[in-house]
Residue frames as a rotation matrix with the C-alpha (Angstrom) as fourth column:
MET 1
-0.624 -0.165 -0.763 9.67
0.582 0.554 -0.596 94.06
0.521 -0.816 -0.249 -34.64
LYS 2
0.463 0.843 -0.274 7.24
0.806 -0.271 0.526 95.24
0.369 -0.465 -0.805 -31.95
ASP 3
0.215 -0.440 -0.872 9.98
0.686 -0.568 0.456 97.62
-0.695 -0.696 0.180 -30.68
GLY 4
0.822 0.226 -0.523 10.12
-0.159 -0.790 -0.592 99.39
-0.547 0.570 -0.613 -34.07
SER 5
-0.228 -0.964 -0.139 13.34
-0.573 0.017 0.819 97.81
-0.787 0.267 -0.557 -35.31
PHE 6
0.295 0.336 -0.894 13.55
-0.950 0.199 -0.239 95.98
0.097 0.921 0.378 -38.59
ALA 7
0.529 -0.002 0.848 13.48
-0.350 0.910 0.221 92.17
-0.773 -0.414 0.481 -38.78
GLY 8
0.875 -0.095 0.474 15.54
0.373 0.756 -0.538 89.68
-0.308 0.648 0.697 -40.78
PRO 9
-0.106 -0.959 0.264 18.75
0.951 -0.020 0.310 90.16
-0.292 0.284 0.913 -42.85
GLN 10
-0.573 -0.224 0.788 19.73
0.541 -0.826 0.159 93.65
0.615 0.518 0.594 -43.81
ASN 11
0.113 0.730 -0.674 18.08
0.988 -0.009 0.155 94.86
0.107 -0.684 -0.722 -40.56
TRP 12
-0.677 -0.360 -0.642 19.15
0.445 -0.895 0.032 98.45
-0.586 -0.264 0.766 -41.20
THR 13
-0.831 0.452 -0.324 16.31
-0.547 -0.556 0.626 98.76
0.102 0.698 0.709 -43.75
SER 14
-0.140 0.855 0.499 12.62
-0.537 0.358 -0.764 97.79
-0.832 -0.375 0.409 -43.80
TYR 15
0.560 0.307 -0.770 13.01
-0.829 0.186 -0.528 96.65
-0.019 0.933 0.359 -47.46
LYS 16
0.209 -0.485 0.849 13.97
-0.312 0.790 0.528 93.01
-0.927 -0.375 0.013 -47.82
GLU 17
-0.560 -0.573 -0.598 15.85
-0.735 0.010 0.678 91.45
-0.383 0.819 -0.427 -50.71
TYR 18
0.502 0.784 -0.366 13.64
-0.848 0.363 -0.385 89.76
-0.169 0.504 0.847 -53.27
ALA 19
0.636 -0.116 -0.763 14.26
-0.316 0.863 -0.394 86.01
0.705 0.492 0.512 -53.58
TYR 20
-0.542 -0.832 -0.119 16.73
-0.138 0.228 -0.964 86.05
0.829 -0.506 -0.239 -50.66
THR 21
-0.954 0.205 0.221 14.17
-0.232 -0.030 -0.972 86.67
-0.192 -0.978 0.076 -47.92
PHE 22
-0.030 0.969 0.245 10.87
-0.111 0.240 -0.964 86.16
-0.993 -0.057 0.100 -49.81
ARG 23
-0.957 -0.161 -0.242 9.63
-0.250 0.032 0.968 85.06
-0.148 0.986 -0.071 -53.21
PRO 24
-0.036 0.991 -0.131 6.31
-0.951 -0.074 -0.299 84.62
-0.306 0.114 0.945 -54.94
ASP 25
-0.839 -0.005 0.545 4.92
0.132 0.968 0.212 81.17
-0.529 0.250 -0.811 -55.65
PHE 26
-0.619 0.600 -0.507 2.63
-0.776 -0.566 0.277 82.06
-0.121 0.565 0.816 -58.58
MET 27
-0.603 0.394 -0.694 1.35
-0.158 0.793 0.588 78.51
0.782 0.464 -0.416 -59.05
LYS 28
-0.355 0.456 -0.816 0.00
0.849 0.522 -0.077 78.42
0.391 -0.720 -0.573 -55.45
ASP 29
0.238 0.521 0.820 -0.92
0.260 -0.847 0.463 82.12
0.936 0.103 -0.337 -55.25
ARG 30
0.906 0.016 -0.422 1.22
0.422 -0.076 0.903 82.78
-0.018 -0.997 -0.076 -52.17
ILE 31
0.449 -0.836 0.315 4.36
-0.608 -0.544 -0.578 84.47
0.654 0.068 -0.753 -50.91
VAL 32
0.698 -0.326 -0.637 7.06
0.549 0.815 0.185 82.25
0.459 -0.479 0.748 -49.45
ILE 33
0.726 -0.535 0.432 9.20
-0.662 -0.713 0.230 83.66
0.185 -0.453 -0.872 -46.70
THR 34
0.357 -0.669 -0.652 12.63
-0.174 0.638 -0.750 81.99
0.918 0.381 0.112 -46.76
GLU 35
0.680 -0.249 -0.690 14.53
0.697 0.512 0.502 80.26
0.228 -0.822 0.521 -43.99
LYS 36
-0.379 -0.893 0.244 17.18
0.776 -0.450 -0.441 82.97
0.503 0.022 0.864 -44.41
PHE 37
-0.102 0.449 0.888 14.71
-0.279 -0.870 0.408 85.59
0.955 -0.206 0.213 -43.20
PHE 38
0.826 0.563 -0.005 13.78
-0.162 0.245 0.956 83.57
0.540 -0.789 0.294 -40.13
ASN 39
0.366 -0.787 -0.497 17.37
0.840 0.509 -0.189 82.70
0.402 -0.349 0.847 -39.26
GLU 40
-0.715 -0.679 0.166 18.12
0.577 -0.708 -0.408 86.38
0.394 -0.196 0.898 -38.72
THR 41
-0.031 0.779 0.626 14.79
-0.258 -0.611 0.748 87.37
0.966 -0.139 0.220 -37.06
LYS 42
-0.901 -0.271 0.339 14.66
-0.358 0.022 -0.933 87.76
0.245 -0.962 -0.117 -33.29
ASP 43
-0.589 0.722 -0.363 11.95
0.786 0.616 -0.050 86.06
0.187 -0.315 -0.931 -31.23
GLY 44
-0.634 0.478 -0.608 8.78
0.076 -0.744 -0.664 88.11
-0.770 -0.467 0.435 -30.93
GLU 45
0.391 0.850 0.354 6.07
0.588 0.065 -0.806 89.57
-0.708 0.523 -0.474 -33.18
VAL 46
-0.782 -0.559 -0.277 6.83
0.109 -0.560 0.821 91.04
-0.614 0.612 0.498 -36.62
THR 47
0.446 0.892 -0.077 4.39
0.137 -0.153 -0.979 92.70
-0.884 0.426 -0.191 -38.97
LEU 48
-0.665 -0.613 0.427 5.31
0.471 0.100 0.877 92.18
-0.580 0.784 0.222 -42.63
LYS 49
0.392 0.765 -0.512 3.97
-0.099 -0.518 -0.850 94.49
-0.915 0.383 -0.127 -45.33
PHE 50
-0.405 -0.418 0.813 4.18
0.703 0.427 0.569 93.46
-0.585 0.802 0.121 -48.92
HIS 51
0.053 0.331 -0.942 3.87
-0.351 -0.877 -0.328 96.45
-0.935 0.348 0.069 -51.39
PHE 52
-0.012 0.057 0.998 2.74
0.765 0.643 -0.027 95.51
-0.644 0.763 -0.051 -54.92
TRP 53
-0.898 -0.400 0.184 3.27
0.405 -0.588 0.700 97.49
-0.172 0.703 0.690 -58.15
GLY 54
-0.331 0.854 0.401 -0.51
0.588 -0.146 0.796 97.86
0.738 0.499 -0.454 -58.52
GLY 55
-0.372 0.094 0.923 -0.61
-0.429 -0.899 -0.082 99.77
0.823 -0.427 0.375 -55.30
ASP 56
0.722 0.642 -0.258 -1.96
-0.141 0.501 0.854 97.04
0.678 -0.580 0.452 -53.01
ILE 57
-0.460 -0.764 0.452 -0.36
-0.711 0.011 -0.704 96.52
0.533 -0.645 -0.548 -49.58
VAL 58
0.565 0.551 -0.614 -0.86
-0.066 0.772 0.632 93.17
0.822 -0.317 0.473 -47.79
SER 59
-0.138 -0.566 0.813 0.03
-0.912 -0.248 -0.327 92.92
0.387 -0.786 -0.481 -44.14
TYR 60
0.503 0.130 -0.854 0.90
0.060 0.981 0.184 89.69
0.862 -0.143 0.486 -42.35
LYS 61
0.353 -0.375 0.857 1.82
-0.915 -0.328 0.233 89.22
0.194 -0.867 -0.459 -38.67
ILE 62
0.301 -0.298 -0.906 4.20
0.042 0.953 -0.300 86.51
0.953 0.052 0.299 -37.56
SER 63
0.680 -0.161 0.715 5.18
-0.733 -0.146 0.665 85.42
-0.003 -0.976 -0.218 -34.10
LYS 64
0.339 -0.678 -0.652 8.56
-0.136 0.650 -0.748 83.63
0.931 0.342 0.128 -33.69
SER 65
0.622 -0.190 0.759 9.75
-0.760 0.085 0.644 81.68
-0.187 -0.978 -0.091 -30.69
GLY 66
-0.180 -0.734 0.655 12.97
-0.236 0.679 0.696 79.68
-0.955 -0.029 -0.295 -31.35
ALA 67
-0.975 -0.183 0.126 12.25
0.045 0.394 0.918 77.48
-0.218 0.901 -0.376 -34.38
GLN 68
-0.292 0.942 0.163 8.46
0.885 0.331 -0.329 77.86
-0.364 0.049 -0.930 -34.00
VAL 69
-0.964 0.029 -0.264 6.76
-0.113 -0.944 0.311 80.41
-0.240 0.330 0.913 -36.27
THR 70
-0.222 0.946 0.235 3.05
0.875 0.300 -0.380 81.13
-0.430 0.121 -0.895 -36.54
GLY 71
-0.966 -0.200 -0.167 1.34
0.102 -0.881 0.462 83.73
-0.239 0.429 0.871 -38.66
LYS 72
-0.047 0.990 0.129 -1.95
0.839 0.110 -0.532 85.34
-0.541 0.083 -0.837 -39.65
ALA 73
-0.365 0.032 0.931 -3.20
0.712 -0.635 0.300 87.90
0.600 0.772 0.209 -42.16
VAL 74
-0.678 0.181 -0.713 -3.87
0.440 -0.677 -0.590 91.35
-0.589 -0.714 0.379 -40.77
THR 75
-0.233 0.686 0.689 -7.16
0.839 -0.217 0.499 92.79
0.491 0.695 -0.525 -41.90
GLU 76
-0.930 -0.152 -0.334 -7.79
0.309 -0.816 -0.488 96.50
-0.198 -0.557 0.806 -41.24
């Protein structure tokens, strides 16, 4: 969250549970963020960082307002 707190379920940690809050969709080359994540995310901006075994880190920023969620890739 913009205030430095952690978003989604298990909000005491920045690490989110694989398959519960996100999962890969290898056939479509994307990461799916589950409804369970959004159900427990407060309104506002959230920056997600996906860390991969190969060392890559991909950042994605979402903005949530009620049931409306928009997002964009973060390029540094």
